[in-house]
Structures are given as C-alpha cells and as structure tokens.
Legacy VTK file of the C-alpha trace (Angstrom):
# vtk DataFile Version 3.0
C-alpha trace
ASCII
DATASET POLYDATA
POINTS 103 float
31.368 0.621 26.128
28.025 2.014 25.038
27.850 2.115 21.236
24.168 2.944 21.145
23.169 6.564 21.526
19.485 7.257 22.067
17.678 9.060 19.264
14.971 10.460 21.497
14.576 12.979 24.259
13.396 12.261 27.760
9.772 12.596 26.676
9.643 8.958 25.496
9.466 9.325 21.730
9.165 6.182 19.627
12.464 6.660 17.783
14.901 4.575 19.758
17.726 2.284 18.594
15.502 -0.806 18.576
13.421 0.596 15.706
16.456 0.959 13.427
16.629 -2.778 12.769
12.950 -2.834 11.874
13.330 -0.012 9.371
16.626 -1.172 7.889
15.499 -4.463 6.356
12.626 -3.153 4.149
14.744 -0.142 3.246
17.608 -2.343 2.069
15.205 -4.583 0.111
13.710 -1.536 -1.603
17.242 -0.418 -2.490
17.990 -3.849 -3.956
14.830 -3.607 -6.059
15.837 -0.167 -7.345
19.384 -1.312 -8.043
18.474 -4.568 -9.814
15.377 -3.488 -11.742
15.721 0.162 -12.843
13.918 -0.545 -16.122
10.792 -1.689 -14.244
10.898 1.471 -12.140
11.126 3.602 -15.313
8.265 1.661 -16.876
6.109 2.117 -13.774
6.853 5.845 -13.570
6.116 6.424 -17.253
2.921 4.352 -17.008
1.841 6.333 -13.961
2.551 9.651 -15.709
0.627 8.478 -18.787
-2.366 7.473 -16.658
-2.288 10.852 -14.924
-2.496 12.612 -18.295
-5.084 10.253 -19.809
-7.169 8.598 -17.084
-9.673 6.910 -19.427
-7.536 3.789 -19.739
-10.346 1.454 -20.749
-10.553 3.085 -24.192
-6.818 2.951 -24.877
-5.455 -0.028 -26.764
-1.761 0.705 -26.926
0.304 2.631 -24.434
3.445 4.003 -25.993
6.596 3.301 -24.053
9.946 4.784 -24.940
13.149 3.136 -23.884
14.566 5.043 -20.900
17.763 6.997 -21.328
20.968 5.533 -19.981
21.478 8.389 -17.511
18.048 7.708 -15.977
18.913 4.067 -15.399
22.276 5.009 -13.896
20.621 7.532 -11.558
18.050 4.986 -10.366
20.833 2.447 -9.766
22.835 5.038 -7.812
19.808 5.915 -5.680
19.250 2.199 -5.060
22.876 1.764 -3.976
22.624 4.735 -1.606
19.435 3.271 -0.096
21.141 -0.125 0.318
24.089 1.472 2.102
21.752 3.500 4.317
19.831 0.332 5.217
23.083 -1.425 6.120
24.094 1.577 8.218
20.770 1.531 10.072
21.070 -2.206 10.636
24.607 -1.750 11.947
23.357 0.830 14.465
20.364 -1.247 15.555
20.188 -2.361 19.147
19.423 -5.976 18.253
22.555 -6.221 16.123
24.770 -5.217 19.039
22.929 -7.500 21.433
23.366 -10.416 19.054
27.087 -9.963 18.299
28.680 -8.066 21.167
26.776 -8.891 24.351
LINES 1 104
103 0 1 2 3 4 5 6 7 8 9 10 11 12 13 14 15 16 17 18 19 20 21 22 23 24 25 26 27 28 29 30 31 32 33 34 35 36 37 38 39 40 41 42 43 44 45 46 47 48 49 50 51 52 53 54 55 56 57 58 59 60 61 62 63 64 65 66 67 68 69 70 71 72 73 74 75 76 77 78 79 80 81 82 83 84 85 86 87 88 89 90 91 92 93 94 95 96 97 98 99 100 101 102
C-alpha cells in the first residue's frame, strides 16, 4: 500500500514527501511558542509597531505598553494550536515517518 503521494510533477521539483518531516518540526515548535507565550508575542508586536512609528529609540526612556486584550491572546493561542496541528499533520505525512514505523 502506498500512503505517500508525490507533491511534485515529473519535472523534479524540490517538494517531495521527504521534505515534509523537515518542515514539520520547526513549524510545530513555532506553534508551541505561539500557544504557550501569547503575551510575549503581543509585547513583541507592540514594541515593533512602536519602533516603526518612533525610530529614534535612543532618546526614549520609557516605552508604554498596554496589557493586551483577552481576545487577542485567545486568537494567538488558536493560531498556535492550528500551527501545531498542521505540523503534526505534515510530520504524519512525511516519508521518514512511514519508513520508520511501517516498513
């Protein structure tokens, strides 16, 4: 039974099932970071937006930071969970996973 379907045409593109395992692990780790630390993500995004508006940071003493809204934290956690599930899905469809468990 062939569970692995090629993701490329006959022209030899780089996207084949062996690359899915390579992509899945950093993707899942990024999802874990988003899911576990949404307040740091909000702080980074607000800091980045503040620096875009006022780039002369060496003359600023205090950067105002508002507490993020609850809905923002929930959305970042949901995006992190979706990324984790997508990383698990890519790992499940990786060629190395099938070679390790089923062959």
